[in-house]
N, C-alpha and C positions, 0 to 999 in steps of 0.2 A: 762471465767466466773469468775474465782477467782480474776483476775486482776480488773474486773469491780466491784466486791464486795469490794475489797480493796480501789479502788478509791472512791466508794460511802461512805465507812466508813470514809475515810479521809475527804471527803466533809462534812459529818454530824458532825464530830468532829470540823471542822473549823467553821461550822454554830453555834455549841454550844458555842465555844469560843467567837464568835462575839456577841452572845446573852448575855453572861456573861459580856463582856466589855460594851455592851450597857446599861445593868443594872447598872453597876458601874458608867458609865458616867451620866446616868439619876439621880442616887442617888446623885452624886456630884453636878449636876445642881440644884437639889432640895435643897440641903444643902446651896448652894451658894445663891439661891433665898431667903431662910430663913434668912441667914446672912445679905443679903442686906436689907431685910425687917426690920430686927432688927436695922440696922444702921439708916434706914429711920425713924424708930419709935423713936429712940433716938433724931434724929434731928427735927422731926416734931411730937412730942408727942401730941401737941394740936389738930392738924387737921389730923393726919395720922392713928389713931387707927382703924378706920373703914376699910381703904384700906388694912392694914396689915392683919386684921382678914379675909377679903375676899380672899386675896392671900393665906393665910395659909389654909383656908377652901378649896379653889380650889385645892391646892397641896394635901391636905388630901383626897379629893374626887378622884383625878386622880391617885394618887399613888397606892391604892389597886387594881384598875382596871388594870393598867399597870403591876403591880406585878403578878396579877392572870393570865394575858395573857402570860407573860414571863414564869411563872411557868408551864403553860400548854404546851407551846412550848418546854420547857426544858424536861418535862416528856415525851412528845411525841418523841422527838429526842433521849432521853435516851433509850426508849423502842426499837425504830428502830435500834439504835446502838447495843443494846444487841442482837436483832434478827440477824442482819448482822454478828455480832461476832460469834453467834452460827452456822450460815450457813457457815461462813468462817472456823470455826473449823472442821465442818463435811467435807467440801471440802478438807481441808488440810489433814485430816485423809485419805480420799479416795485417794488423790494424793500420799500420802506416801505409801499406800497399793499398788497402781498401780506401783509406782516406784520400790517397793520391788519385785513385781511379774515380772516386766521387767528385773530386775537384776537377779532374779532366772532363768528366761527363757534364758537370755544371757549366764549364767554360764552353764546351762544344754545343750544349743546349742554347746558351746565350748567343753564340755565334750563329747558330742555325735560325734562331728566332729573329735576330737582326737581319739576316739574309732574306728570310721569308717576308719580312716587313718591307724590304727594299728591292723586291724582285722587279725586273723590267718586264714589259709585255712579252718580249721575245723569250725571256727565260721562263715566264709563266706558261707560254705555249709549249715549251719543251719539257715542262714538268710532268712527271709520270702521274701525279695526282690530278693535274689539270686535264691531261689526256684521258684519264680514266673517267673523270667527271663528264667530259664532252661525250665520250662513248656512251656513258650511262644516260645522259640527257637525250642523245639520239635514239637510243633504244626505247626510252620512255615516250618519246614523240611517236615512234613507230607503233608502239603498243596503244597509244591514245588514238592514233589514226585508225587502227584496226578495230578498236572498240567503238569508235564513232560509226564506222562502216556497218558493224553488226547492229548497232542501235538503229541506224537508218533502215536497214533491211527489216528489222522487227517492226518498226513503225509502219513501213510499207505493207507488210503482211497483215498487220492489224487493220489498217485502212481498207485493204482489199477484202478482208473478212467482214468488216462492218458494211462495206458497200454490197458485198454478196448477200448479206443478211437483209439489207434494204431491198435489193432486187427480188429476193425470194419472197419478202413480205408483200411487195407490190404484185408479184405474180400470183401469190395466194389470194390476195384481195380481189384481183381481177377474176380469178376462177370462181370465187364465192359469189361475186356480183353476177357473173354470167349464169351460174347455176340458179341463183335466185330469180333471175329474169326468166330462165327456162321454166322453173317451177311456177312462176306467176302466170306465164303464158298458158302452161298446161292447165292451171287452175281456172283461168278465164275461159279456156275452151270447154272444160268440164262444166262450168257454170252455164255457159251458153247452150251446151248440149242438153243440160238438165232443163233449162227454160224451154227449149224447143220440144223436148219430150213432154213436159207438162202441158205445153200449149196444144200439142197434138192430141193428148188425152182429153183435154177439154173439148176440142173440136169434135173428137169422135163421140163424146158423150152427148153433145148437142144434136148431132146427126141421128143418133139412136132414139132420142126423145121425139124428134120430128116424125120418125117413121111410126 
């Protein structure tokens, strides 16, 4: 923004210079026309008086108008230049203050960096950052301890479940074996009984044949 204002200020100053030059040029042209009119008047005094008077009157009529217009433009540009100069001064002051603050901040940062690099153990312990890190570390240790407790508890439950499944399997196996033994015994008894019945039938048949 400062550069834009400076460019605008230079542009206005150039315009003002152009206006001044234009005024000088017009003044010189007016004088030249008057001189030429005077020369013509000397050469043609008999028939040129009326034309010279008309030219002079025309010049006199145009000159105040042009002069007034140029004067207004000059005043307007002068006011605008002053305003821009005032704004430029304010911005320059603000820029200077900002640069000063930046310089102070850089110095403070360097001082802080040097101080941090050369902290004693006692200063380090009193540091808020150090205290915060210690508290955070303690909390992490507590969380880790709690997590380990939960892990140990889960491992214990899993082992108990696995052991329980093993005991259940053993119990089921023993029941199956016992039932198998019972069935085997019953089957043996049934076989023996059937043999006994068959034997009795044979003996009964032999007795009937004898009779």
